[in-house]
C-alpha positions in Angstrom: 9.8 18.9 -12.7 12.0 16.0 -13.8 10.6 12.5 -14.5 13.2 10.6 -12.4 14.7 11.3 -9.0 17.9 13.4 -8.5 20.2 13.7 -5.5 18.1 16.6 -4.2 14.5 15.7 -4.9 12.0 13.1 -6.1 10.8 13.0 -9.6 7.2 13.1 -10.9 7.0 9.3 -11.2 8.1 8.7 -7.6 5.8 11.3 -6.3 2.8 10.1 -8.4 3.3 6.5 -7.4 3.6 7.5 -3.8 0.4 9.5 -3.6 -1.8 7.4 -5.9 -0.9 4.3 -3.9 -1.3 6.2 -0.6 -4.8 7.4 -1.4 -5.8 4.0 -2.9 -4.5 2.0 0.0 -6.0 4.1 2.7 -9.3 4.0 0.8 -8.9 0.2 0.5 -8.5 -0.1 4.2 -11.7 1.8 5.0 -13.7 0.0 2.3 -12.4 -3.3 3.6 -13.3 -2.4 7.1 -16.8 -1.3 6.0 -17.2 -4.3 3.7 -16.9 -7.0 6.4 -19.9 -5.6 8.3 -22.2 -5.8 5.3 -25.2 -8.1 5.4 -26.4 -10.2 2.4 -29.3 -7.8 1.5 -27.1 -4.6 1.7 -26.9 -3.0 -1.8 -23.0 -3.1 -1.6 -22.7 -6.7 -0.5 -22.4 -8.1 -4.0 -20.3 -5.3 -5.5 -17.8 -4.0 -3.0 -15.9 -7.3 -2.4 -15.3 -7.7 -6.2 -14.2 -4.2 -6.6 -11.9 -4.5 -3.5 -10.3 -7.6 -5.1 -9.9 -6.0 -8.5 -8.3 -2.8 -7.1 -6.1 -5.0 -4.9 -4.8 -6.8 -8.0 -4.1 -3.5 -9.7 -2.4 -2.2 -6.6 -0.3 -5.4 -6.5 0.9 -4.7 -10.1 1.5 -1.0 -9.2 3.6 -2.2 -6.2 5.8 -4.2 -8.5 6.2 -1.1 -10.7 7.0 1.0 -7.7 9.6 -1.4 -6.3 11.3 -1.6 -9.7 11.2 2.2 -9.9 12.6 2.8 -6.4 15.3 0.2 -7.0 16.4 1.8 -10.3 16.3 5.4 -9.2 18.7 7.4 -7.0 17.4 8.2 -3.6 17.6 11.9 -2.7 20.1 12.8 0.0 18.9 13.2 3.5 18.7 16.9 4.4 17.9 18.5 7.6 18.3 18.7 11.4 16.7 15.4 12.3 18.8 13.1 14.6 20.6 10.3 12.7 18.6 7.5 14.4 15.5 8.9 12.8 16.9 8.0 9.4 17.3 4.4 10.5 13.8 4.4 11.8 12.5 5.8 8.6 14.2 3.1 6.5 12.8 0.4 8.9 9.4 2.0 8.6 9.5 2.0 4.8 10.6 -1.7 4.8 7.7 -2.5 7.2 5.2 -0.7 5.0 6.4 -2.7 1.9 6.4 -5.9 3.9 2.9 -5.4 5.2 1.7 -4.6 1.6 3.2 -7.9 0.4 1.5 -9.7 3.3 -1.9 -8.0 2.5 -1.6 -8.8 -1.2 -0.8 -12.5 -0.6 -3.4 -12.9 2.1 -6.0 -11.1 0.0 -5.2 -13.4 -2.9 -5.6 -16.4 -0.7 -8.9 -15.2 0.7 -10.2 -14.4 -2.8 -9.2 -17.8 -4.2 -10.1 -20.0 -1.2 -13.2 -21.3 -2.9 -11.1 -22.5 -5.8 -12.1 -19.7 -8.2 -9.8 -17.1 -9.7 -10.2 -13.3 -9.5 -12.0 -11.7 -12.4 -10.2 -8.4 -13.2 -12.9 -6.0 -14.6 -13.8 -8.7 -17.2 -10.3 -8.2 -18.8 -8.9 -11.4 -17.6 -8.9 -13.8 -14.6 -6.1 -14.2 -12.1 -6.2 -17.9 -11.6 -6.6 -19.8 -8.3 -3.3 -21.6 -7.9 -4.3 -23.6 -4.9 -7.2 -26.0 -4.3 -10.3 -24.9 -2.5 -9.8 -24.6 1.3 -12.2 -22.9 3.7 -9.6 -23.1 6.5 -6.9 -21.4 4.4 -9.4 -18.6 3.5 -10.3 -18.0 7.1 -6.7 -18.0 8.2 -5.7 -15.7 5.4 -8.6 -13.4 6.4 -7.3 -13.1 9.9 -3.8 -12.3 8.6 -5.2 -9.8 6.1 -7.1 -8.0 8.9 -4.1 -7.9 11.2 -1.7 -6.7 8.4 -4.2 -4.1 7.3 -4.6 -2.7 10.8 -0.8 -2.6 11.3 -0.4 -1.0 7.9 -2.9 1.8 8.6 -1.3 2.5 12.0 2.1 2.6 10.4 0.8 5.0 7.7 -0.3 7.3 10.6 3.1 7.1 12.1 4.6 7.8 8.6 2.4 10.9 8.2 3.2 12.1 11.7 6.9 11.7 11.0 6.6 13.8 7.8 4.8 16.6 9.8 7.5 16.4 12.6 10.2 16.8 9.9 8.4 19.8 8.4 7.3 21.7 11.5 9.8 20.7 14.2 13.0 20.0 12.3 12.0 22.4 9.5 13.6 20.3 6.7 12.3 19.5 3.2 11.3 15.9 3.8 7.6 16.6 3.3 7.9 19.2 0.6 10.0 16.9 -1.5 7.1 14.4 -1.6 4.8 17.2 -2.5 6.9 18.1 -5.5 8.2 21.4 -4.0 11.5 20.1 -2.7 
């Protein structure tokens, strides 16, 4: 398998970035959903939020790499029997996924730094708090983060459903290309 994309298929870098981020982001959604219900004496109360923040920062960096990669690589040609409007919907869906990721990253940062402290990244370095302490900003960012996360996971479900419809109904190679078998 080639490293970069071609006109016919995705390369190993695109496929790896797609699936690593997909698994991590879906996991982050469920961890975040679980985390907000924790009580002070729960054994994960003091560890999960820090881990969620650290992985969020890493996913933010990975998103920048992915956007740069997608921008620099050719996009494989659309193949198959799907109606033309589905291609437009697919592009809009991808833009919405990227947009929601950006909103989640920014709101997550604003939540994490609302007390005026930076985000310690695995004791490697600290991502500084760029704004002064603000409880109100943290609470508002928390609401935005939750809404964006819910919309994101719903759109991921639609994205996966669309891939299966392409595969089983229109019988094209949309799904298999992202599995490296295109």
